[in-house]
N, C-alpha and C positions, 0 to 999 in steps of 0.2 A: 767709289766711295764704300762698297761692301768689302773690298780687298783691304782698304785702310782699316775699316772697323774690325775684320778678322785679325789683322795683323796687331792691332792696338790690344785686342783680347788676349791673343796668343803671347804677346809681351808680358801682360800683366799676370797671366797665369803662370808662365815660366819664372817671373820674378817672385812670386809667393812660393814656388816649389823651392828655389834657391835659399829664400829666407827660412823656409822650414828646415831644410837640410843644415844650414848653418846654425840655426837655433838648437837642433838635436845634437850636432856635434860639440856646441858649446856646453850643453847639459852633461853629455858624455865625459868631455874633459873635466866638468867641474865634480862629477862622481868619482872619476879617478883620483882627483886630488883630495877629496874628501877622505877616501879609503886608504890612499897610499901613505905608509908611514915615513917615507922619506921626502913628503911634501906637506900637505896640510894636516894629515892624520887626524882629521876631526873625530873619526870613528873611534879613536882611542878614548874619547870622554863623552861623546854623544851617542845615544841611540835615537832613532828616527821613527815617529809614528807612521804606520802603515807600510813600512818598507822592510824587507828581510835583508839584513846585512850579516856578514860574517864577523862576530866578536865586537859588537858595539859595547862601549863603556858605559859607566853610570857616574862618573865623576861629575860631568856637566849635566845640565838639564836635558831631559828628552825634548828633541826638536819636533814640533808640531804646529800646524797652521802658518808655516812660513809662506805659504803662497798668497796670504793675505797683507804680508808685509810689503813695503815699497821698496824698491831695488837700493835706494841710496840708504835707507836705514839698515839693511842687511850688509851693504859694503861698509858702512861705518863700523858696525860691531866687529867685523872680521878685521879690518884695517887696525883699529885700535879701540878695544872694548872699554877702556877705562874713560874715554871721552863721551861715551853714549849711555853708559850704565853706571853702576855703583864703582866708585874709585877702587874698591877692593874685589878683585877678580883674579882667578887663577888662569883665565884664559890669555894666552899670549896675543901680542899685537902682531898679527901675521903680516900685515903690510908695513906699518911703522918700524917693525924689527927688521924687515927685508927678507922675510921667509917665503913670502909670496909675492909676485909682481901684481901689477894692476889688472892685467888681462887674466891672470890666475884667480885673483879675487873675484873678478866678474864672472868667470866660468863657475865657481863655487856658488855664487849668488844665482846664477841660473839654475843650477841642481837644487839648491835650496827652495827655490820657487816651486818646485814639483812636489814639495811636501805638504800635504794636506792636514 
């Protein structure tokens, strides 16, 4: 019985570590997309509260408090901002326009969720 309990605990802990590493990798991927001019290039228009980035733009709003947004709302804004906000927006529809895949948008969302 003790061996089974220890095995169960070890399995649970290793699962948490894998999840944590996967989550960190997703955040890193999202940050890269955010900063890369051949992908999302979000940095061209947005500065981020509490983060030091090289060359943030000022055309779009400064991103702040995004850790409080739910994932689906952030995803929807990136996929097609005209369906979630004012119909008049300069932000491109990264998903609808085919610039980013669903997985890439999810990675950007994971990065945005780190913004306080």
